[in-house]
Residue, then its C-alpha position, 0 to 999 in steps of 0.5 A: m105895106k106890101d102891094q097886093r100886086a107883088v108876085h109870090a113865085v115864078t114857075f118854069s119847065r123845059y127851060r135851060a137845064f130844067e126839064h120838069k116844073q120848078q117853082l122859085e118862091l120870092k121871099p124877103l130873102t131867097l138864096l140859090f146855092g149849088l155847084n158850078s154849071v147846074g143852073k143857078s144863074a139860069a133860074l135867077r136870070l129868068l126874073p129879068i128875062l120875064a120882066a123885060s118881056a112883060l114890059h116890051k112892046q110886042r114885035k111880030a116874031a117874038v114873045l120874049d124880049y131878046a134885047s134883054p141883056a139877061l138873055r146874053e144873045a140867046v135865041f129860043q132854041d138856046l132856052i129850050y131844054n135839051g133842044q126839044v123845041a117841039a115840047g114848048l117852053q113853060f113860064g108861070f106867075d103866081w100872085g096868090d089871088v092870080q095865076y098865069d101860065v103860058t106855053l111858048r111854041d116855036l114857029g121856026a122862021d116865023g118866031e115863037v108864039i104863045g101856044e096856050f095859056e092858063a089863068k086863074v083870077d079870084g078863083q075863076a079859071f080861064s083856058g086859052g088856045l091859039a085861034d085859027e086867026g093865028r098869032g095873038a088871037f085866042e079862044v078862051i074857055s071859062n065856066g063852059q063859055a067861049s070868048q075871044w082874047k088877043l095877046a100882045g107878047l105876054r100881055p092880054v090886051e083885048a077880050d070880047t066880053e065884059e068879064g074877059k076885059r076885066f080879067a084881062g085888065i087885071l093880068c095886064e096890070r099885074l104883068a106891068a107891075f112885075a116888069s117894073s119891079v125887077h132890078w137885076l145885077g149881073a155877075v160881070r160888072a163894070a169898073v167904077p169911074r174915077m170921074f163921072e158926070l152928073r147930068t140933070s137927067a140922072d135919076g139914080r138908076i143902077n144898071p145891070d152891070g153896076s154902072g150908075v152907082a157913083e151917080a146914084i150915091r152922089i144924088s142920094a148924098a145931095a138929097g140927104d135921104g140916108a142911102a149914101d150915108a148907109v153905103s159909106k158906113w158899110l164901107e167903113k166896116a168893110c175896109q175902114s174907109t168912108l165915101s167922100f161927099a165934099q161939094s168942093d170936089e165938084a168941077i165945072a167944064f163947059n157947063r157940065r158937072f163932074f165929080p171924082f168917085n173917092v173914098i177917105t181912108a182912116a189916115g185921111r187920104h183921098i183915094a179913087v174907089r177904083d183903087v181901093g179893091e175890085g171886091i169893094a167897088q163891085a159890092l157898092p151897087v149891091v149895098m146901094l140897091c138894098h138901101q134904095a129899096l129900103l127907102g121905097q125908091l124902087g117901088d113897093n114890090a122891088i125884086l133885087a136879083f143879085e148874081q154873086p154879090e160877094l164877088h172878089l170880096h175877102p171873107a170878112a167883107s163878105v160877112h159884112l155884106a151879108d149882114e147888111i142885106i139882113d139888116c135891110i130886111a130887119k128894118g122893114s124893107n119890102a124888097r125881095h132879095v133873090i141871091e145866087t151865091h157861093a158864100e157860106s157866110m151868107l147862109l150863116s148870116v141868115q141863120i144868125g139873123i133868125v136866132e137873133k130875131r132880126v129875120r123870121p124863118q118864114d121870110v127866108i127860103v134857100y134853094w139847093v140847085s143840083a143835077d142828077e139822073n132826073g135832071t136839074s131841080l130846085r130843092p127848097i130848104t127852110f129854117d126853124e126858129e133856131g136857124f136849123a135847116v128843116g129837112g137838112w141839106p143834101q149830103g156833103v154840102f159845104r164839106e169842102t173846107l172840112d175835107q181839106a182840113r182832114r186831109l191836111a191833118q192826115l198828111r201831117i201824121d203820115p206824109s206818105 
């Protein structure tokens, strides 16, 4: 059962290419499509950026955690829309019964602060503005009554009334739960190892660059929890190979345990995963994270944020990957899978899953990310029970292959 602390959506405005307020709903499956350089990655990376910022211990001159790899060494001026620093940067969280919106303002050499915030807890509204005492101190109005709060980064940590303490505690708890729920996998992933050391302290965590997947799979195989076996079965469908879990593979050197990261081909040969193909190796962290989430190993409300999970995959393997994600949802995964993709096969797998009754239409949302004279926006697209897009796609979407085929046919008729 889903924890009530699961965040339903995040909002943002004046962030990167997005001037006007946008909402990104977090469904069991949320897909982001669009042309290159329109803002898909920026929208998705907001999840790990906010998660890291909600978790980190406040430093004097920052609200956001600029050590987060999702920020890619950006500073506040890089994040604000069109360099309009004075306008401020807005982020918001919606948990259903709790909403929390903050506006970040830049103080130049003194860093950024939360200039003001709005919160609603169980229907009661709170409005906070920066107090005269400066950074972190807020005068908060609710039902016409004023109180004093203190914030550390994004988190409210003190209030001078019992009511304020209770509501600040709820917000702090929700932010902490969100911070630990996001598992981001970037588009640039590390090469998988030929040999890896399995340390006693290894916890099966997969890093944003995909590193740690070999260790996670070996730990799962030793525990017999089923995740490693599921990854191996997916591998067999995608490239007719299975993972090697043989205990005899273990090598001991200086009291340290090492394993090769190998597959077994249909012909019975043992080959390093690194030599199977870049796409297959890059997809393994995606599949493993999905199955860890299905087993509840990533918490009750895991948010899996994947950039281009189909990277380097042949279209046939890309279909298998999309089907695997849909299958995890069909089996009852509590995770929200937020995916930036260029693969039409991902969309078709979703539509097939809806028609086959493996996934409910209300559990899926697709965003078409586009830029026009009004700026960049997220256009939500939903589906009916037969997998048809409600409201339709923007004109010309996914027409490239059809246009190429028509051009080829015309050239055959009239090469001139």
